[in-house]
Every structure is written in structure tokens, then in C-alpha cells.
C-alpha positions, -999 to +999 in steps of 0.1 A: -256-525-280-229-534-255-197-549-269-204-579-251-238-591-271-224-576-303-196-601-297-223-624-289-243-617-323-208-620-341-206-655-329-240-667-341-234-654-377-200-673-373-217-706-366-243-693-395-216-693-415-197-723-412-236-742-403-242-730-442-208-745-456-204-780-438-243-785-437-247-772-471-220-799-485-240-826-469-274-814-484-256-811-517-245-850-514-276-859-502-300-841-523-276-851-557-286-889-548-320-882-538-326-860-571-334-829-553-340-798-577-327-772-557-292-787-546-286-776-584-295-740-582-263-723-598-263-692-572-271-716-540-235-735-556-217-705-562-224-691-528-215-720-511-185-727-536-173-690-523-177-690-491-157-720-490-128-709-509-124-678-491-122-699-459-094-716-480-079-686-492-077-672-455-062-698-441-032-701-468-026-665-465-021-667-430-051-644-424-071-646-395-110-649-398-126-613-400-157-624-376-133-641-351-112-607-351-142-585-344-158-608-317-118-608-300-113-568-302-152-570-286-152-596-257-118-573-253-139-541-250-160-556-229-135-571-202-142-610-214-106-615-224-105-652-210-141-661-221-155-672-189-180-643-185-194-650-215-232-661-221-242-694-224-249-690-260-218-674-269-204-706-247-223-734-268-216-721-301-176-715-292-176-751-276-189-761-312-167-742-336-133-736-325-109-761-313-072-760-302-056-771-329-026-758-349-030-739-381-020-759-402-048-790-389-072-762-399-057-752-433-056-787-442-092-795-431-109-763-449-084-771-486-098-806-480-132-794-471-126-769-508-120-799-527-149-821-515-174-786-528-157-788-558-159-822-567-196-820-556-200-795-590-184-822-610-207-854-593-236-829-594-233-800-617-256-770-611-280-758-634-268-727-655-294-699-655-288-694-692-292-724-706-329-732-709-345-769-718-357-764-752-371-735-765-394-720-749-407-696-774-445-689-778-459-689-810-438-702-842 
């Protein structure tokens, strides 16, 4: 597989990650108000929280996102340092998820978003898988 195609694949995965985190919070809040059961799924919520906490930790630590770093290195290998020879899909996704702001703006945004996700745990707590409603025993 060519480096440019791998870089495009990484951009698509990156978009999926960002989409899951951003849209996940929207769905959790909407679903909480509309009483959708799945938004209280413990594992969905743990994964969602872990994903944004990882991003906030990376930002606070000054760590470049591994997906961004891998994509950049693959683009260099493919001779695409200035992004113009990217595929249409890669350019479109870059437009959606990459902005030219100072690093601290992203750090603040990621941390505030992580706080919003934590707040959603308080507003609509997930159902703990080890706690069941009532006793479900068969027979006496």
C-alpha cells in the first residue's frame, strides 16, 4: 500500500475518532433528555470518556496526536509535505478537523470538552453492569 493511501486512511480514522467524541456527547445529551437507554451503556460511556481524556492528556502534556504524526510522516514519504497533492477525501477531512489556531486554544477546548463529558456522567449516569435491578433468581 502506498504511503499516500495509508496517510489518507489515517485521516479517515482520525475523522472517525473526532466524530465519535464530538457526536457521542451530542447523542448522550440528547438521548439522556429523550430517555434513550443505550446512552447509559457503561462500556460506551467509558470508551467515550477515555477517548476525550486521552486527547486532553496529550494536549496538556504537549504530545502530538499519534494519528497526526503518522499521517505527516507518511505524507513526507509520499512527497506530499504541503498537502496540495492530497486526495479529495483527505483534503475534505483536513478542512473539517484541522484548524490554524495556537496550541493553547486546542488544549483549552479539549479540556473543556472533557469536562463536558464528565458533566454528562453526572447528568445521565451510565448503568453499571454489575448492578442489576432487583433480584433475578429462578425459583425461591
